[in-house]
Structure formats: C-alpha cells, structure tokens
C-alpha positions in Angstrom: 11.5 -7.6 12.2 10.1 -4.2 14.3 11.1 -0.7 14.7 12.9 -0.2 17.8 14.5 2.9 17.6 13.7 6.2 15.8 16.0 8.8 15.0 14.9 12.3 13.3 17.0 15.5 11.7 15.6 18.7 10.7 12.6 16.5 9.1 8.9 18.3 9.5 9.0 20.2 13.0 11.3 18.0 14.4 14.6 19.6 14.7 16.1 16.5 16.6 14.4 13.5 18.1 15.3 10.2 19.0 12.4 7.8 19.9 12.6 4.5 21.9 9.8 2.3 20.4 8.4 -1.0 21.7 7.4 -4.0 20.0 3.7 -4.0 21.0 1.1 -0.7 20.6 2.8 3.0 20.5 0.3 5.5 21.3 1.2 8.7 20.2 -2.0 11.6 21.1 -1.6 15.3 21.5 -2.7 18.3 19.8 -3.2 19.0 16.3 -0.2 20.2 14.8 1.9 18.4 17.0 3.9 16.3 15.0 2.3 13.0 15.7 1.8 12.1 12.2 5.5 13.3 10.9 6.8 10.5 13.3 4.5 8.3 11.3 5.6 9.7 7.6 9.0 9.4 8.9 8.6 6.1 9.3 7.1 5.5 6.0 10.5 6.8 4.6 12.1 4.1 6.4 10.4 1.1 4.7 9.9 2.5 0.9 12.0 5.3 0.9 9.2 7.9 0.2 6.2 9.4 2.0 3.0 7.5 2.3 1.4 10.7 2.7 2.4 12.0 -0.6 4.9 14.8 -0.3 8.3 14.7 -1.6 11.3 15.1 -0.2 11.6 19.0 -0.2 8.1 19.0 1.6 9.8 17.2 4.6 12.5 19.2 5.3 12.2 21.2 8.4 11.7 25.3 7.6 15.0 27.2 7.0 17.0 24.3 7.0 18.2 22.7 3.7 18.4 18.6 4.4 16.8 16.0 6.3 17.6 12.5 8.2 15.5 9.6 9.2 17.4 6.7 11.0 16.0 3.7 12.3 17.4 0.4 13.9 14.9 -2.7 13.3 15.0 -5.5 15.8 14.5 -9.1 14.6 15.3 -11.8 17.4 18.8 -10.7 18.5 19.5 -9.0 14.8 19.8 -5.5 14.4 19.6 -3.6 11.0 20.2 -0.1 10.8 18.4 2.3 8.1 19.5 5.7 7.6 18.0 7.7 4.6 19.4 11.4 4.2 18.5 14.0 1.8 19.6 17.6 0.6 17.5 19.8 -1.3 19.1 19.9 -4.6 18.3 16.3 -5.1 20.9 14.8 -3.1 19.5 11.5 -1.8 21.3 8.4 0.3 20.4 5.6 1.6 22.3 3.0 3.5 21.3 -0.2 5.3 23.5 -1.3 8.2 26.3 1.1 6.5 26.2 -0.1 3.0 24.8 2.4 0.2 21.8 0.6 -1.7 22.5 0.9 -5.6 18.4 1.0 -6.1 15.8 2.2 -4.1 13.8 -0.9 -4.2 16.6 -2.8 -2.3 14.8 -1.0 0.5 11.2 -2.4 0.2 10.9 -4.9 2.3 13.2 -4.6 4.8 11.0 -3.4 7.4 7.4 -3.7 6.4 4.9 -1.3 7.0 0.7 -0.8 6.5 0.0 2.7 6.6 -3.8 3.8 7.2 -4.9 7.7 7.6 -7.9 10.1 7.2 -7.3 10.3 3.7 -7.3 6.1 2.7 -11.1 6.5 2.7 -10.6 7.1 -1.0 -9.6 3.7 -1.1 -13.4 2.4 -1.1 -15.0 5.7 -2.1 -11.8 6.5 -4.8 -11.3 5.5 -8.4 -9.4 2.1 -9.1 -6.0 3.2 -9.0 -7.0 3.6 -5.8 -7.4 0.3 -4.6 -4.6 -1.6 -7.5 -2.4 0.8 -4.9 -3.4 -1.2 -1.6 -2.8 -4.6 -3.7 0.9 -3.3 -5.5 2.5 -2.2 -1.9 0.9 -5.3 0.1 2.5 -7.4 -2.3 5.8 -5.0 -3.6 6.5 -5.5 0.2 6.1 -8.9 0.5 7.7 -9.9 -2.7 10.2 -8.7 -4.7 9.4 -10.7 -7.5 6.2 -9.3 -7.8 8.0 -5.8 -7.4 10.3 -7.0 -10.3 7.7 -8.0 -12.4 5.4 -4.6 -11.7 8.3 -2.6 -12.3 8.9 -4.7 -16.1 5.2 -4.4 -16.7 5.0 -0.4 -16.4 8.1 0.0 -18.5 6.2 -2.1 -21.2 2.9 0.1 -20.7 5.1 3.4 -21.3 7.0 2.0 -24.2 4.3 0.1 -25.9 1.7 3.1 -25.3 4.6 5.5 -27.5 4.7 2.9 -30.0 1.1 3.0 -30.4 0.7 6.8 -30.6 3.5 6.2 -33.6 1.4 3.9 -35.6 1.2 5.5 -38.9 3.3 7.7 -39.3 6.3 5.6 -38.3 7.3 2.5 -40.5 8.9 0.7 -37.6 6.1 1.5 -34.9 3.6 -1.9 -35.7 7.1 -4.1 -35.1 7.7 -2.3 -31.6 4.0 -2.7 -31.0 4.9 -6.6 -31.3 7.6 -6.6 -29.5 6.2 -4.1 -26.4 3.1 -6.0 -26.6 5.1 -9.3 -25.7 7.1 -7.9 -22.8 3.9 -6.6 -21.8 1.6 -9.8 -21.7 5.0 -11.4 -19.9 5.0 -9.0 -17.1 1.4 -8.1 -16.9 0.4 -12.1 -16.6 2.5 -12.3 -13.9 1.3 -8.7 -11.7 -1.9 -10.4 -12.4 -1.6 -13.5 -11.5 0.4 -12.6 -8.3 -3.0 -10.5 -7.3 -5.2 -13.0 -8.0 -3.3 -15.9 -5.6 -3.0 -12.9 -3.1 -6.7 -12.1 -2.9 -8.6 -15.4 -1.6 -6.4 -15.4 2.0 -6.0 -11.1 1.9 -10.1 -11.2 1.6 -10.2 -13.8 4.9 -8.2 -11.5 7.0 -10.2 -8.1 5.6 -13.5 -9.9 6.5 -12.1 -10.6 9.9 -10.7 -7.2 10.3 -14.0 -5.5 9.8 -15.8 -8.5 11.8 -14.0 -7.4 15.0 -14.7 -3.5 14.3 -18.0 -3.8 12.9 -19.5 -6.4 13.8 -23.0 -7.7 12.0 -21.9 -6.3 8.5 -19.8 -8.4 6.3 -17.1 -7.5 3.3 -16.1 -9.5 0.7 -13.2 -9.0 -2.1 -13.4 -9.4 -5.6 -10.8 -9.1 -8.6 -12.5 -7.2 -11.8 -10.5 -7.5 -14.8 -9.9 -5.8 -18.0 -8.6 -9.0 -19.6 -12.0 -11.0 -18.6 -13.5 -13.7 -21.1 -16.1 -12.5 -23.4 -19.9 -13.5 -22.5 -20.5 -16.9 -22.5 -16.8 -18.1 -21.3 -17.0 -19.8 -17.9 -13.7 -18.5 -16.3 -15.8 -15.1 -15.6 -18.4 -12.8 -15.6 -18.4 -9.7 -17.7 -19.5 -6.2 -16.7 -18.8 -4.1 -19.8 -16.1 -5.4 -20.4 -14.8 -5.7 -16.8 -14.8 -9.4 -15.3 -15.1 -10.6 -11.6 -12.3 -13.1 -12.2 -12.3 -15.9 -10.5 -9.2 -18.1 -12.2 -6.7 -19.7 -10.0 -3.3 -17.9 -9.9 -2.5 -19.6 -13.1 0.1 -17.6 -14.6 -0.1 -19.2 -18.1 -3.6 -19.4 -18.5 -4.0 -15.5 -17.4 -1.2 -14.5 -20.2 -3.4 -16.4 -22.9 -6.1 -14.2 -21.8 -4.4 -11.2 -21.6 -3.4 -12.0 -25.8 -6.8 -12.7 -26.5 -8.5 -9.2 -25.0 -5.2 -7.3 -26.5 -6.0 -8.5 -30.1 -10.1 -8.4 -29.1 -9.3 -3.9 -28.7 -6.2 -4.0 -31.3 -8.5 -1.4 -33.5 -9.6 0.4 -30.2 -6.1 0.8 -29.4 -4.6 2.0 -32.3 -7.1 4.3 -33.2 -6.9 5.9 -29.9 -2.6 5.2 -29.7 -3.8 3.8 -25.6 -3.4 0.1 -24.0 -6.8 -0.4 -23.3 -6.2 -3.6 -21.0 -4.1 -5.1 -18.8 -3.6 -4.8 -14.9 -2.9 -1.0 -15.2 -6.9 -1.2 -15.7 -8.0 -3.6 -13.2 -10.2 -3.0 -10.2 -10.9 -4.5 -6.8 -14.5 -4.9 -6.0 -15.8 -4.5 -2.5 -18.8 -5.1 -1.0 -20.9 -4.4 2.1 -23.6 -6.8 2.9 -23.2 -8.0 -0.8 -23.6 -4.4 -2.1 -21.3 -2.2 -3.7 -19.5 -0.3 -1.2 -18.4 2.3 -3.7 -22.2 3.2 -4.8 -24.2 2.9 -1.3 -21.3 2.9 1.3 -22.3 6.0 3.7 -19.1 7.7 5.3 -18.7 5.8 8.5 -18.9 2.5 6.0 -16.3 3.8 4.1 -14.2 4.4 7.0 -14.7 1.4 8.7 -13.7 -0.6 5.7 -10.9 0.9 4.7 -9.5 0.1 7.9 -9.9 -3.3 7.6 -8.3 -3.3 4.4 -5.6 -1.8 5.7 -5.6 -4.3 8.7 -6.3 -7.2 6.5 -3.1 -6.0 4.4 -1.3 -5.8 7.4 -2.3 -9.5 8.8 -0.9 -10.6 5.3 3.0 -9.1 5.6 2.5 -10.7 9.0 2.1 -13.9 8.2 5.3 -15.4 7.4 6.4 -14.5 10.6 8.9 -11.2 9.1 7.0 -9.1 10.8 5.2 -5.4 10.0 4.6 -2.4 11.7 1.3 -1.1 11.6 1.0 2.9 11.1 -2.4 4.1 11.9 -3.0 8.2 11.3 -5.8 9.8 13.8 -8.0 6.1 13.2 -10.1 6.4 16.0 -11.6 10.5 15.6 -14.7 8.7 13.8 -15.0 5.4 16.1 -16.9 5.4 19.0 -15.2 3.5 22.0 -16.3 0.2 21.6 -15.1 0.2 18.1 -11.5 1.9 19.1 -10.9 -0.9 21.8 -12.1 -3.4 19.1 -9.5 -1.9 16.7 -7.1 -1.4 19.0 -7.1 -5.1 20.5 -6.9 -6.2 16.8 -4.1 -4.8 15.9 -2.1 -6.2 19.3 -3.2 -9.6 17.5 -1.1 -8.3 14.1 2.1 -6.6 14.8 3.6 -3.4 16.0 1.6 -0.5 15.4 2.1 3.2 15.8 -1.2 4.8 16.3 -1.8 8.7 16.6 -5.1 10.4 18.3 -5.5 13.9 19.9 -7.2 11.9 22.9 -6.2 9.1 25.2 -6.0 6.1 24.3 -9.5 3.6 25.7 -8.7 1.4 28.3 -8.0 -1.6 26.6 -7.6 -4.6 29.0 -4.5 -6.9 27.8 -2.8 -4.6 25.2 0.6 -3.9 26.2 1.3 -0.2 25.1 4.0 2.4 25.4 2.2 5.8 25.7 3.6 8.9 23.9 2.5 13.1 24.6 3.4 14.6 21.7 3.1 18.2 21.7 5.1 21.3 20.0 7.6 19.2 17.9 8.5 17.2 21.8 8.0 13.4 22.9 7.4 12.5 26.6 6.1 9.1 27.8 3.0 9.4 29.4 
C-alpha cells in the first residue's frame, strides 16, 4: 500500500492542494516555512489520525478558518483505498475509509503505514526511555492490531491499578481492586513485552544494516532493558539496578510469570508510593554504538545518524510483509554530507515509498526513481 494522491483543504499554509505522488522517492525542496513539513504531517494524519509532530487538531487549521480536511488515495496493485479525515473547531472529527465512517479511530492504524523522522527525533537516542518505547509501540501498533489492543488494555489496567494503589489504606475495597487490576495488568502487559521481544532481533538487524549504509565503520546494537527482569543469579537476565537486559525468547507465559514475581518483589514500595513500579511502561531500549552507550557517549552527529537508522529499521520492518510503508523524512539531510545523503536515498529507495524534504536540491543518486517537487509559499510544482 502506498499513497498515490494527497488532498488538503485549509491545512496549515495550504488553502487547497491536490498532489500526485509516485511509489518511489518524492523529493520536496524549497525554503523554510514553505509548507514542506506540513505535507509530511498531513500524511501522518491519514495514517494514525494524529500529527506525528505532536500538534493538536486546532493547531493545523489554516489561520482564519474553522476546519481542515485531509484526503488520500492509497494504491495496492489494482486496488484503491480512499481515506478522508475532517475536523472542525469545537471537537467534531470524522474519519472515513472508502466512504464508511470508522467506529473507532484505532481502526485506521495500519491501513496506510508510515515511518516518520524529523529533526526533533534525535530525542529517540538522547532522551528518556519513553521516546524509545514510543518508537517500538508505533511500529508494532501499525504492524499488528493485536498488539494495539494489548497496549490499550495495558494502559487502562495501569491507570485503574494506580488509582487503587492510591486509595489503599483509606478504602476497604482497594486491596481487592489492586488484585483484580494486577491480573489484567499482567495478562496484557506480558503480551506487550513478549511481542516487543519477538520484534527486537529482526528490528536490530535492519537498524544495523541501515546504519552501516549511511555510516560505514560504526556498529549499532539494540537490547531490551526490562523492569521485570529477574534478580541477580537468574540466568534469564542480567540486572542493572533492577533493569536487566532481557534475553528471553518471546514467551508470553514465561514473561507473565516474571511479571508476577517482579510485582511481588516491589509490592510494599508500590503501596507506599501509590504507583505501579514495574511493567512495560518502565522498560527501555538500550542503543549502543561500537559497544558503548550512545545516550551517554554519542556526539550530536552520531545521535542523528543512529536516530535515522532506527527509523529506517522501523520502515524496513513495516515493509517486510509486502503491505508497504511510506517513509516520511523531514530535513533529514541537513547535517549529512553528500556521500551520506546519497547513501540514505539509495537505502530508502529499497524500502518503499518515501517523502523527503530539504532546503536544497537532491544530490545526484544514480538508479533511484525520483519525483522532484518545488514547494514555495504554499504552492507545489514539479521541478
């Protein structure tokens, strides 16, 4: 599945836009503030019904108007799928696929699959664990609706369990409620962790390949650091202040038992603090460059290259089942030299459709099919 046509109405700087895209590389270039990033952002609305830049609906409505619309025609061989998302100030939002309204916004996830990289995404490697969990979750939610459901169930159980823990000692029913929500937490949480663990080996290989393509000579490795890791002396993991680098297979039953054991170990502390202290919401993805912690020792350039590789690895994983992926690369080459930019373009060309923005024309890359689009003052023209 790839995005064949994009239509915008009162979205950011665009009053109207109808844009035909190609299945390979769509290279959008022009000055800052011209609307290049807004086009990528609009595609993210079609994919996950929200902005992957973090903007709210009201922030993307064109100045002076009350509503916006984003539409897309997706192609999969001879089959065509039309997605339309409309929003009006005041909270009214509608999403349709082939004219049929969706009962839940989550039903949209996975129809058009995307991988987004922007300048702010160096936070994936420089920031806290939540950034890296978000990377895993977005990829897995788009690839597997069962994971999306398990993650939603886990978050609901976590919220309810925390409320019960806060009420413990002042509410006679709180103790029983903690037990009820603990079982639901373990059931959904073990599925989340086991799925992440099953995803990681192949994901790590693809990230390593992407990194080698754009930064030969350096090696990048990934490992999953879990808050439910066994204590010292258990061969299942290597603890690090309670957060072990887990090497389990993706065994849900085994993970569930480790989760229950971990909750028992921290039960007194959880009741004292009124907070769930272990689970997939506390886990991390450890990124190492040349066997050293990237977060602790990486330079700005190394962080940027690693973050790009992580996103390209995500894209490669989403593309592996043949359902396609659209890679959104915003200003990705601004800090890469021409050699690395060319290597990046070549790698992306082998993954799927891509929309890539830059303030400068595309460096020469033989053998890569490309549509060059000049963007300026909310207008787009083929170069």
